C-alpha positions, 0 to 999 in steps of 0.5 A, a space after each residue: 420290328 414288327 411293332 414298330 411296322 404296326 406303329 408305323 402302318 397306323 401313322 402312314 394310314 392316318 397321314 394318308 388319310 389326313 392328306 385326302 380330307 385336305 385334298 378335297 374341295 371345299 365347298 364355294 362360299 359365295 358373299 351377296 351383299 345389300 343395304 338396309 334402309 331401301 323398301 324397294 331392296 326387299 326382295 334381297 332382305 326376303 331373301 336373306 331373312 327366311 332362308 331362301 338364299 341360304 337354301 338355294 346354295 344349300 341345294 347345291 352344295 355352295 354355301 353362302 353369305 349374306 354381307 350387309 353394306 353400309 358406309 364404312 363397308 364400301 360402295 358396291 364398286 369398291 365391292 366388288 373391285 376387292 373381290 369381297 361380293 359376288 353379287 347383290 341389288 342395284 339400281 341398273 341405271 346408276 350403274 352403267 358408266 360406271 361400266 363403261 369404265 370397266 366394272 366388273 359386274 353384269 346384269 341378269 334378271 329385272 325385280 321390279 319396276 318404278 321406285 323414284 319420283 320427282 316433286 316441286 313446289 305447288 306455287 313454282 309454275 312447273 307442270 312438267 319434265 319440259 319445264 326444267 330447261 334452266 332449272 335447279 335440281 337436287 339430287 342425292 349423287 351425280 351418278 344417281 339413276 333419278 338423275 339418269 332416268 331424268 336426263 333420259 327425260 329432258 333429252 325427249 323434250 330437245 333439253 340438253 344435259 351433256 356436261 358440256 352444255 347442260 341446260 339444268 344445274 343439277 345440285 347435291 344433298 344429302 337426302 334428309 336435307 331435299 324436303 327443305 331444299 325444295 321449301 326453300 327455294 334453294 332447287 326447283 325440283 327434288 327427285 327421290 327414291 320410294 320410301 323417302 319420297 311419300 315420306 317427303 311428299 306428305 309432309 310439304 305436299 309437294 306436286 310430282 311431275 315425274 313418277 318412274 313407275 307411272 310415266 308411259 317412258 318408264 313404267 315397264 321399264 325394272 329400275 332394280 335389278 340383279 348383279 354378278 361378277 364377271 368372275 363369279 358370273 365365268 367360275 361360278 354359273 350353278 351359284 348365279 342361278 342359285 342366286 336368283 332362283 333365291 331372288 325369283 322366290 322373294 319379289 314373287 313372295 313380296 307381290 303376293 303377299 306385300 303386308 307379311 315382307 313388310 313386317 319380317 322388313 320392319 321386324 328385322 329394322 332393314 327400313 323405316 316406316 309402318 307396315 300399312 305405309 310400306 305396303 302401300 307403296 309397295 302394290 305400286 310396284 311390280 315385283 313379278 321378276 321379268 329377263 325379258 324386261 330387265 333387258 329391254 331396261 338396260 337397251 333402251 337406257 345405254 342407246 338413250 345415253 349414248 345419243 345423249 352424249 352421256 357415253 364415250 364416243 369409242 363406246 359400242 353401244 351393241 358390244 356393251 349391251 352384250 356384255 353387260 346383260 347375259 342370258 344365263 341358261 336353266 334360269 326359270 321364268 319365274 315363280 308363282 307363290 302358294 300362302 296357304 301352303 307357303 310353297 314355290 312352284 316355278 313357271 316353266 
């Protein structure tokens, strides 16, 4: 009987230990989406490839996974809607209308300025955006940020851009077909993001009439920004802070040592080009993260889209801004990076 009691005690102890271990809260796992093929998305690439993302989540006792977004994995809206990603890196203007229609994401900080350029043939007689009334414009898709920003600029010249009475004709092309479409006069202007913009200009000798990195209207706007899902923000604010810190560090790395950043990105086939060519482009972009300028970009875009009739008449601009761009306590203004010691220092 005593032997049976001892066996029972051992079994009970083991069962209780197993139950206790099973009931322990498992570490949260955050999934961050990223795309390859884009030079300007280099901060999220650096965060993934150099371990900055892992380090920030490890520091708070959490795990993170990086999901490579491809045509097979789905769009950002599809991945967010199915709960497969918690955050990522996006062109802000491309997502405003989707957010208005219920896409449950918020933007949290600006990553870099200008990466979109607009070209015409040298013999087109087109010298500025003011000359585009009645013209055909080649774009990647009708909700791309290049379209949204061009509509904002066209609105400044009184050119109508709403679907009901547009005075320009947007036509969708594959990125690889844009250069030849302009050459063949199928369109009068093409809109491209870097690095394809520079590649096409050098190949065809096209004339630039608008560059969001230098134009007075857009030069201080942060086209690409960090987004997180509404559920991620609500359920795991520590994870949100870890994600933002990782991207802040990666961004200042790119700003400080663009040559090294370009080498890392190319070594892993995360974009095309050469180190020299990509560094030339990177140096034209400002990779100093900014919450204030990121939010101002959001405010500018939402306000102007409403004025142009590109948002629903019932949309409350102030409410949209309050919901779509959030202040997250505990986020530093940024970091500095010392290449000699390979250390980051938080900006207070």
